VMD Tcl script that draws the C-alpha trace (Angstrom):
set ca {
  {148.42 117.32 162.35}
  {144.77 118.25 162.65}
  {144.06 116.63 159.28}
  {145.75 113.44 160.38}
  {143.69 113.36 163.57}
  {140.56 114.11 161.55}
  {141.29 111.29 159.09}
  {142.04 108.89 161.90}
  {138.74 109.72 163.62}
  {136.76 109.27 160.39}
  {138.42 105.88 159.91}
  {137.19 104.91 163.35}
  {133.65 105.81 162.37}
  {133.29 109.34 163.74}
  {130.77 111.50 161.93}
  {132.42 113.64 159.22}
  {130.69 116.82 160.48}
  {131.79 116.20 164.08}
  {135.33 115.04 163.25}
  {136.81 118.57 162.51}
  {135.53 119.94 165.81}
  {136.80 116.98 167.83}
  {140.16 117.02 166.04}
  {140.64 120.68 167.01}
  {139.75 119.91 170.63}
  {142.14 116.96 170.77}
  {144.97 118.93 169.14}
  {144.45 121.89 171.45}
  {144.43 119.58 174.48}
  {147.65 117.95 173.31}
  {149.32 121.35 172.87}
  {148.21 122.43 176.33}
  {149.52 119.21 177.89}
  {152.86 119.60 176.12}
  {153.22 123.24 177.16}
  {152.30 122.61 180.80}
  {154.59 119.58 180.97}
  {157.45 121.60 179.53}
  {156.84 124.34 182.06}
  {156.82 121.83 184.90}
  {160.06 120.25 183.71}
  {161.76 123.63 183.42}
  {160.51 124.64 186.85}
  {161.85 121.48 188.49}
  {165.16 121.17 186.67}
  {166.41 124.43 185.20}
  {165.07 126.70 187.87}
  {166.23 124.40 190.62}
  {169.75 124.88 189.27}
  {169.26 128.64 189.18}
  {167.88 128.69 192.70}
  {170.80 126.55 193.91}
  {173.20 129.09 192.43}
  {171.25 131.96 193.96}
  {171.38 130.31 197.40}
  {175.17 130.36 197.27}
  {175.19 134.07 196.50}
  {176.11 136.33 199.41}
  {173.46 138.79 198.27}
  {170.76 136.18 199.03}
  {169.21 136.39 195.58}
  {167.24 133.19 196.22}
  {165.03 134.85 198.82}
  {164.57 137.96 196.71}
  {163.69 135.97 193.57}
  {161.21 133.89 195.54}
  {159.55 136.81 197.30}
  {159.28 138.81 194.08}
  {158.04 135.73 192.13}
  {160.53 136.33 189.32}
  {160.97 132.61 188.53}
  {157.21 132.02 188.51}
  {156.67 134.82 186.01}
  {159.45 133.61 183.71}
  {158.15 130.02 183.77}
  {154.78 131.17 182.45}
  {156.47 132.36 179.26}
  {157.39 128.77 178.33}
  {153.85 127.33 177.79}
  {152.83 130.51 176.00}
  {155.88 130.18 173.74}
  {154.94 126.59 172.92}
  {151.39 127.68 172.07}
  {152.90 130.35 169.82}
  {155.03 127.68 168.09}
  {152.05 125.35 167.52}
  {149.75 128.12 166.28}
  {150.13 127.03 162.60}
  {148.19 123.86 163.53}
  {145.09 126.04 163.63}
  {145.17 127.78 160.21}
  {142.05 129.94 160.58}
  {143.28 131.38 163.90}
  {147.07 131.21 163.49}
  {147.67 134.94 163.20}
  {145.58 135.94 166.20}
  {146.86 133.09 168.36}
  {150.43 134.20 167.66}
  {149.61 137.85 168.34}
  {147.92 137.07 171.66}
  {150.67 134.64 172.68}
  {153.42 137.10 171.76}
  {151.71 139.87 173.71}
  {151.27 137.55 176.71}
  {154.97 136.67 176.66}
  {155.85 140.37 176.66}
  {153.41 140.95 179.55}
  {154.98 138.26 181.76}
  {158.46 139.41 180.76}
  {157.58 142.92 181.92}
  {156.30 141.51 185.21}
  {159.57 139.61 185.63}
  {161.58 142.78 184.92}
  {159.42 144.64 187.44}
  {160.12 141.98 190.08}
  {163.82 141.94 189.20}
  {164.11 145.71 189.69}
  {162.33 145.44 193.04}
  {164.71 142.63 193.96}
  {167.73 144.72 193.04}
  {166.42 147.49 195.28}
  {165.84 144.99 198.13}
  {169.43 143.76 197.89}
  {170.87 147.26 197.54}
  {168.88 148.55 200.53}
  {170.79 146.15 202.79}
  {174.01 148.07 202.20}
  {174.82 151.22 204.19}
  {175.40 153.24 201.02}
  {171.71 152.84 200.16}
  {170.88 155.39 202.87}
  {173.14 157.95 201.21}
  {172.56 157.01 197.57}
  {169.09 155.43 197.19}
  {168.43 154.02 193.71}
  {164.71 153.30 193.88}
  {163.89 156.43 191.88}
  {166.23 155.40 189.07}
  {164.85 151.86 189.06}
  {161.35 153.28 188.76}
  {162.46 155.24 185.69}
  {163.81 152.03 184.14}
  {160.51 150.32 185.02}
  {158.48 153.06 183.36}
  {160.63 152.88 180.24}
  {160.33 149.08 180.07}
  {156.54 149.22 180.39}
  {156.38 151.99 177.78}
  {158.43 149.98 175.29}
  {156.43 146.84 176.07}
  {153.09 148.57 175.51}
  {154.33 150.02 172.23}
  {155.47 146.58 171.04}
  {152.14 144.98 172.03}
  {150.15 147.65 170.22}
  {152.33 147.28 167.12}
  {151.76 143.49 167.16}
  {147.98 143.86 167.33}
  {147.80 146.49 164.58}
  {150.48 144.68 162.53}
  {152.71 147.75 162.23}
  {156.36 148.33 162.98}
  {156.98 149.65 166.53}
  {159.28 152.26 165.03}
  {156.24 153.89 163.42}
  {154.64 154.28 166.85}
  {157.91 155.55 168.34}
  {158.18 158.17 165.62}
  {154.61 159.21 166.34}
  {155.46 159.58 170.03}
  {158.45 161.69 169.06}
  {156.13 164.03 167.21}
  {153.91 164.21 170.28}
  {156.75 165.06 172.68}
  {154.80 167.90 174.27}
  {151.93 165.58 175.14}
  {154.35 162.95 176.48}
  {156.10 165.51 178.68}
  {152.74 166.66 180.00}
  {151.76 163.09 180.87}
  {155.11 162.29 182.50}
  {155.63 165.73 184.02}
  {155.68 164.48 187.61}
  {157.99 161.61 186.71}
  {160.45 163.95 184.99}
  {160.39 166.42 187.87}
  {160.79 163.56 190.34}
  {163.74 162.14 188.44}
  {165.54 165.50 188.30}
  {164.83 166.10 192.00}
  {166.06 162.60 192.95}
  {169.31 163.15 191.09}
  {169.87 166.53 192.74}
  {168.95 165.30 196.22}
  {171.30 162.32 196.07}
  {174.17 163.96 194.19}
  {174.21 166.94 196.59}
  {173.65 164.66 199.60}
  {170.70 166.81 200.69}
  {168.53 163.93 201.85}
  {169.23 160.40 203.03}
  {167.13 157.54 204.31}
  {167.02 157.83 208.09}
  {167.39 161.62 208.15}
  {165.19 163.53 210.57}
  {163.62 166.44 208.68}
  {161.06 169.17 209.29}
  {158.84 170.51 206.51}
  {156.05 172.54 208.16}
  {154.19 173.23 204.90}
  {153.40 169.52 204.57}
  {153.12 168.83 208.31}
  {156.20 166.61 208.20}
  {158.42 166.19 211.25}
  {160.12 162.82 211.40}
  {162.45 160.28 209.79}
  {162.78 159.62 206.07}
  {161.76 156.01 205.37}
  {161.86 155.91 201.59}
  {162.88 158.06 198.63}
  {161.13 157.13 195.38}
  {160.67 158.72 191.98}
  {157.46 160.48 192.91}
  {157.32 160.70 196.71}
  {159.40 160.81 199.86}
  {157.90 158.75 202.71}
  {158.32 160.25 206.19}
  {157.29 158.75 209.52}
  {156.44 161.54 211.94}
  {157.15 161.46 215.67}
  {153.50 160.48 216.35}
  {153.95 157.46 214.00}
  {151.80 158.97 211.26}
  {153.08 158.79 207.68}
  {153.49 161.82 205.41}
  {154.09 161.52 201.66}
  {155.73 164.54 200.04}
  {156.33 164.92 196.28}
  {160.03 164.44 195.59}
  {160.25 167.57 193.47}
  {158.85 169.62 196.39}
  {162.22 169.28 198.15}
  {163.78 171.34 195.35}
  {161.07 174.00 195.51}
  {160.35 174.33 199.23}
  {162.63 174.83 202.23}
  {163.07 172.08 204.79}
  {165.24 171.49 207.86}
  {167.50 168.45 208.01}
  {168.73 167.49 211.49}
  {171.47 165.20 210.17}
  {174.19 167.68 211.16}
  {173.01 167.56 214.77}
  {172.91 163.75 214.71}
  {176.43 163.52 213.29}
  {177.85 166.09 215.72}
  {176.83 164.01 218.72}
  {175.37 166.99 220.59}
  {171.94 168.61 220.77}
  {171.47 172.28 221.51}
  {169.83 173.78 224.57}
  {168.69 177.36 224.03}
  {166.30 178.50 226.73}
  {166.06 181.44 229.10}
  {165.10 181.94 232.74}
  {163.25 185.23 233.31}
  {164.34 187.08 236.45}
  {162.23 189.73 238.17}
  {164.32 192.89 237.78}
  {163.09 194.24 241.12}
  {164.94 191.39 242.87}
  {168.33 192.33 241.39}
  {170.64 194.04 243.91}
  {174.19 194.52 245.11}
  {175.38 191.79 247.45}
  {175.88 192.68 251.09}
  {178.29 190.88 253.38}
  {175.65 188.53 254.74}
  {174.60 187.39 251.27}
  {178.22 186.95 250.13}
  {179.07 184.92 253.21}
  {176.12 182.63 252.54}
  {176.84 182.25 248.80}
  {180.52 181.62 249.43}
  {179.60 178.21 250.86}
  {178.25 177.03 247.49}
  {180.94 174.88 245.80}
  {180.37 176.08 242.23}
  {181.00 179.74 243.11}
  {183.19 179.53 246.23}
  {186.44 180.29 244.41}
  {184.84 183.00 242.25}
  {183.46 184.94 245.24}
  {186.69 184.57 247.17}
  {188.74 185.93 244.25}
  {186.29 188.77 243.56}
  {186.20 189.84 247.20}
  {190.00 189.99 247.19}
  {189.93 191.97 243.95}
  {187.38 194.43 245.35}
  {189.41 194.92 248.54}
  {192.54 195.67 246.51}
  {190.57 198.08 244.33}
  {189.35 200.08 247.27}
  {192.79 200.05 248.89}
  {194.47 201.35 245.74}
  {191.92 204.08 245.08}
  {191.06 204.90 248.71}
  {187.43 204.63 247.79}
  {184.63 204.72 250.24}
  {182.80 201.53 249.40}
  {180.01 202.33 251.76}
  {178.33 204.08 248.84}
  {176.91 201.85 246.15}
  {178.08 204.21 243.42}
  {181.67 204.03 244.56}
  {184.13 201.31 243.61}
  {183.32 197.76 242.45}
  {180.56 195.59 243.86}
  {179.18 192.13 243.26}
  {175.54 191.66 242.22}
  {173.34 188.70 242.92}
  {172.45 188.37 239.23}
  {176.13 188.34 238.25}
  {176.95 185.64 240.79}
  {173.95 183.64 239.61}
  {175.23 183.82 236.02}
  {178.66 182.52 237.11}
  {176.95 179.77 239.08}
  {175.12 178.62 235.94}
  {178.37 178.64 233.92}
  {180.20 176.50 236.47}
  {177.21 174.24 236.94}
  {177.10 173.50 233.20}
  {180.87 172.93 233.05}
  {180.58 170.29 235.75}
  {177.41 168.66 234.45}
  {178.22 165.16 233.12}
  {175.56 165.32 230.38}
  {176.61 168.68 228.94}
  {179.18 168.55 226.13}
  {182.54 170.05 227.06}
  {183.67 170.26 223.42}
  {180.85 172.45 222.19}
  {179.87 176.04 222.81}
  {178.63 177.01 226.27}
  {177.32 180.52 226.79}
  {175.27 182.04 229.63}
  {174.19 185.54 228.72}
  {171.72 188.26 229.64}
  {169.28 189.42 227.00}
  {167.61 192.80 226.91}
  {165.16 193.23 229.80}
  {161.54 193.56 228.80}
  {158.01 193.23 230.04}
  {158.75 189.67 231.19}
  {161.78 190.59 233.26}
  {165.47 189.98 232.56}
  {166.08 186.86 230.41}
  {169.16 184.85 231.40}
  {169.70 182.59 228.41}
  {171.54 179.28 228.46}
  {173.18 178.17 225.23}
  {174.82 174.74 225.46}
  {174.79 171.24 223.97}
  {173.90 167.94 225.58}
  {176.01 164.90 224.76}
  {172.84 162.85 224.17}
  {170.89 163.36 220.94}
  {167.96 160.98 221.47}
  {164.82 163.07 221.97}
  {163.74 161.50 225.26}
  {167.26 161.69 226.75}
  {167.70 165.27 225.56}
  {164.41 166.42 227.10}
  {165.22 164.67 230.38}
  {168.65 166.33 230.63}
  {167.26 169.74 229.74}
  {164.47 169.39 232.30}
  {166.92 168.33 235.01}
  {169.09 171.39 234.36}
  {166.27 173.92 234.48}
  {164.50 172.26 237.40}
  {167.70 172.66 239.41}
  {168.28 176.27 238.35}
  {164.70 177.32 239.06}
  {164.98 175.75 242.51}
  {168.23 177.55 243.45}
  {167.20 181.02 242.23}
  {165.89 182.06 245.70}
  {169.30 181.24 247.22}
  {170.63 184.31 245.40}
  {167.81 186.53 246.69}
  {166.39 186.57 243.17}
  {162.85 185.91 242.02}
  {161.53 184.28 238.88}
  {159.32 186.65 236.92}
  {155.75 185.45 236.57}
  {152.69 187.39 235.54}
  {150.11 187.61 238.33}
  {147.69 184.70 238.36}
  {144.29 184.38 239.97}
  {145.99 182.84 242.99}
  {148.28 185.88 243.35}
  {145.38 188.30 243.12}
  {143.25 186.40 245.63}
  {146.10 186.32 248.17}
  {147.19 189.94 247.65}
  {147.23 192.01 250.85}
}
mol new
graphics top color blue
foreach p $ca { graphics top sphere $p radius 0.5 }
foreach p [lrange $ca 0 end-1] q [lrange $ca 1 end] { graphics top cylinder $p $q radius 0.2 }
display resetview
C-alpha cells in the first residue's frame, strides 16, 4: 500500500526523496482514521446494545459498567488491534509496532478486568450476604493473578520468548515470590478463615486495643480491615493480624437485643444498721418494698413467737437491715423498669467490703443496644438509686475532699 501511494505521489510530481516520507505519513494517518472510526462505530452500536441489555438487568450492571469505565477500556482495544493488523504496511517497524500494540491491548484488557472485578464487588455488596461473606479479598487475589500473568506475557512479547519459559523461571524462584507476596498470602489465608468461621462481618462493632481500634467494620480486603472508630477516625488493621491478635466482637450483644449493665454503688459501712420500728414504718410506704417488709415483719413476729426469743437484743432472733432492704428495693425497681430486659439475667449482689466501702453491684441488661440510649438508661437508673440511698439511712462512700476537710468540725 505504501508503495502504491509512493508511486502515485511520484506520478503527480512529488520529489522522489520526499515521496517515501509523505507516503508513510499518509498511510499512518489513514490507519489512524480507520481505527478511530471503527472504535466510534463499535462504541455507538455494539456497546449501546450491551448497555441496553445491562439496563434491563436487576443487578444494575449498566451503572456499574459506566462507573468503572469497563466499556471505555474495552473500546480502546479496537483501534490498537487495527494498528496491529496494519503493522505489515510498515516493513522496517512491523515487529516493534506489533509488540507495542499487543502489549497495549493486554494493558487495557487488564484494566477492564480490574474494573469488572470492582463492579462484581459493587453488585455483591448490595446483598445482605456480603456482610457475612465478603468477597473483596478473593477478587483482589484474582486481580493480582491477572496482572501477574499479563506482565509475564508482555515481557515475553518484548523479549520474543515463550511465556512458559518465564513461568518456569518463576517456579524456580518460588522462595523469592513467596517473600514478595508474603502479605498477600497471609491476608488470603486470614480472609478465608475469618469468613469461613464467621469471626468478622462488615458492620460488626469490634475492639482491638493494640491497634487503637474501637468501632464498626467498614471493609474487609485482602490486606487490610477498615474500621471507623466511634470518634469517626479510620483505623486500618492488617487482615492477618486478626488471626494473630485477640479482639472483641460485640456482634453477640447486638444480636441478643440487650446490653449489659455492670456497675456498683459503694455504701459507707458505718451507715449499715438494723432497722428500728420507725425506719420500717417509713420504708413500708415505698411501693417497691411494701409487700416485702410486710411479709418479713410477719415472719419475724412468728419466729420470735415460736422460739420465745427476746428480740430486744440485736443478737437474738431475726432482724431486718437497711442494706438488705435497699438491695431488695433495687431488685424490684429493676424488675419494674420498662427499659430493663425481663428475659435476661438480673442480679443485685454485695461484693466484698474494702477500703471504698461495701460495693452493691447491679448486673442487668437494657433492652436498648444503641450506645446513646444505653448510656441514658444506665444514667437514669443510677441517678435514681443514688438519690434514694438516704431514705434507707445509708450513705454513699466518698473519700474526703477539700470541701469535706474545710467544713470539718
